[in-house]
Every structure is written in C-alpha cells, then in structure tokens.
N, C-alpha and C positions, 0 to 999 in steps of 0.2 A: 934515493928519488922524489923530486919537489914535487907537490902536491900539482902545480901546475902540468908538470912532465907527464904527470899521472892522468891528470885529464885530458891533455891533448891526447896520449895516447889511447885514452878511452875511445875518443872522439871518432877513431878510424873506420870502425864499423860502420857509420853511415854511409860510407862513402858506396857502400854498394849501391846505395840507392839510384845512382846514377844509372843506373841500368835502364832503364826501360822507359819508353815514350809513354809507354800507357800502361803502368798499372797499378791495381788497386785491388786492396781486399779490407780496407778500412771500414768503420762504421758511417751508416748514411750520414749522419749528424756531423761527420768532420766537414764535408765538402759538397755543397750544393752541385758543384757541378759535376760530381763524376759518384760512380757506387758501382759495386760488382754483383753481379748476378749470384744468388744465394745458393745454388742448388745446381746439381747437372741436368736437370730438367730444364731449367730456366735456360741455360747454354742451349740445348738442344735444337730450338727454335731457329738461330741464329747462328748456324755452324755451316750454312753452303757457301759454298765459293762464289766470289763476287765475279759477274761475267765480265768479259774484256770491256775496258773501256776506253774512251775517246782521247783522253788525253795525259800526257804521263808529264809530271812535274818531279826533278832531281832534288832532294832534299840538299837542304846548304848549311853545313855545322858551323861556317861562319858568320852566316848573318843571324843566324838562333842562338836561342837561350834557353839552355835547359839546366836546371838548379835542384839540389837535392838541399831539404834542410832537416838536420839531425837534432833530436831535443835531448837533453838531459832529465833523468828521474832520480827517484833513491831518496834516501833519507837525508844525505849531505849534497842533494842537487845543488843548491845556493851556492856550492862550490865551484861550479863548473858553470860552463855558457853553452849555449846554442852554436852549432856550426853549419856552415853553408859547403856544399862541394858542386864545383861545375863539372858538367858532361861537356867535354872539349870536340871529341873525334865520333863522328857517326856518319852514315851514309844511306841511302835508301831511295825507295820510288813511290810516288803517290799517282794511282790511275785513277782518272775520273771520268765522268760523263759530263760534258758543257749543258749548263742550265740549272742540271737536276742533280750534279754530283753522283748520285748513285744510278746503274750499280759503279763500284768503286773498289779499290783495294790499297793497303796500304803494307811496305815492308821495310825494314829498319835495323841495321847491325851497329851496333855500340862498339867501341874498342874499349873493352874493360880497364885496361892500364891507362886511360885517358881522363881519368876523374883528377880534378883536380883542387886543392883546399884554396880557397878563396878569402879565409880570415887573413887578418892582422896577427899575424906570428912570425917568430924570427925564422930565417933560413933554414937553420939546423932543424928545429921543431916541424914544418912545414914538410921538411925531404923523409924526417924520421915518422911521420904519420902516412905520407902517401906511400912509403915503402912497406910499412905493415898491411895498410891495406891491400896493396896489390898482391902482397907474397901470403899475409894471413887470414885475409878475411875473403877475397875474393878469390884469392889462388888464381891469378889469372894466367899463370904457366899452362896450366890444366883446362883454364875455361877464358881462353882469350877474348871471346866474344859475347857479348848480350844480345838475342834476336827476337826480335816482334816481328810476326806475320799475322795482317788481318784475317780472317774469315767472313765476316759482314759487316757492312758501313750502311749507316741511315740517315739521311738528310731532311730536314724540314727548311724549307726558304723563309727566312726571317725579312729580308730586303734585298734589293739588287746585289746581287754578287756577295752577300752576307746567309750563312748557313749556320745551324745548330745541327751539330753531326754527334752519333754514338757509333764506337767502334766497337767490335768484338774481335778477340783475336787469341794467340797463344804466344806467350813470351818463356822464351829459354835462358835462367840466369842461374850461375853456379851448376849447373849440370842438373838443374830441375824444371820441366816444361807445366806452366797453368795457364788454364784458360780465364781471360781476364775481360774487362769491357771498362770503356771510359768513355767519356762525354769532351768534345771540344766544341769553341767557338771558329769556324772557318771563313776567312772570306778570301776571293778570286778578283783578281783585277789585271789585266793585261795578262803578261807571264809570269805574273806572280800568284803564289797561294802560301795564305798564312792561317796558322791554326795554334789557337792558345788553352790554357786550361790548367788544372791542378789536379792530384790526386793524391792518394796514402798507399804504401805498400809495408806490409809487414815481412820483417827480414825472417822471421822463424818460417814461412811460407816455402820459401827459397833455401830449407836447412842451412841457415846461418843463423849463427847464435848471437844475440847481442851482447857487445864486451859490457863485462862490469869489471869493478873494483873495492878495496877498502870493505869487502867481505858484502859485496851488493849494495852498499850506503851511496854511491855511485856508478850509474850506468847509464847505459845510451838504450833510450826507450823503442821495443821491439818497431813501432810505429814510426815510418819516414814519412815525411812529406815534400810532394814534389811538384814545381811549378815549370810549366813550358812555352815556349812562344816559338814554335819553328816555322821556318821560312823555307819555301821550294819553289825551283824555277823551272821554265821549258827550255 
C-alpha cells in the first residue's frame, strides 16, 4: 500500500466529527467561543427543560455549513496532511421566544452516513475513505443517527437581532450519550435564524479509537475541530 493510501485511510476516523451540532470536550485554550462544563455538578444547574417558546424555525441543511477538521499527529505527521469533512444531511427545530430568545430549545438529528470528504483526492480514494468511515468508524448500520437535544439555552442581547448564546444539552453519538455545552453567535432577521461558532470533540469520549498506522508514528489526533454556520427558517 502506498504511503498516500495509508494516510488517506488513516484520515477516516475524523469523519465522525460530523456528528454534532454542538459537541465539545476540548481544553478551554482551544476555542474562545466554546467550553464544556467540567463536572456533573456544573451541569446540574442547567438541566431544566426549556419552557415552550413562541417561534419555531426549521433547520435548513441546504443553506447551512457544518465542517469537521481532522489533524494529523505522530512522529511522521509531516508525511500526512489535515483533512476536511462536511456534514451534509441533518434536520431539526429551534424554538425561541421573540426579542429575548430564552426560554428556547434546540434539537438536531444528523444522518451519520452523510459525512463527505471535501479534500482534493481521487474518486477511488474518496470512496474508500468514506466507506471505511461509515462501516468501520461510525458504524452507521448500528448507529444511523447522531442526535442532539438541548436541556437549557441562555442568551444575552448584543444588538438589535443579535445574541450571544450558551446551549446545554445531550448528544448521542456511536451509541454513547454525553452532556455538553457550547457557545454560538445568533442573529434573527425576519423569517431567518442564523447561528455560528466552533468547538472541539474528543473521539475517545464516544468510545471511538483514533486511527493510527506505521506503529503509531502516523495517527489522527483524538481531538477533532468543528465549525458551523447553521441557517433555520420559519
């Protein structure tokens, strides 16, 4: 097997990245826009379900952008390169209160087999990576959906129609459910809701072992980086 094919095969694990609209278990130093509660006690005060809100927006995957960035590590990492995975298919609803956002709620379902390699690679390499990603990493036959459900959302108005938000909730990925929280910048204009931000997720938190090769000298880092620009419409 060529070193290029080995590296491409190695990159599949990050695809799982796609998974979630809001997952983060990274060090606070990584992203100023997202952090995760460190203890169960820290989550305890943010687990009350949000009250019914006044407006409902449907998530629009076609207008949204949800991307995973997988970084290569190890002694021979210079022989590899970072990869980008797009999350193509997801659906869900955002319920919010006019002018204040909160109380609010968010739910999202991602089709695990919709993750797509966007790097410039050959058609055969792309197919091989995506097949292994679905069959061996995400195991989409057993775990077809990645699900996020908020438990609480807080918002601070920064300008007309502009808000800084914090979202707490439960994400289920690869058969494992974890409580997480993340930050997002939100804007509401007419019939359109937009939210953007970034966060990090550790594969090992969801019982997914980062792929390695060449005796561990080339490997995908446990931490995956995500960025999102989500659009929802009434």
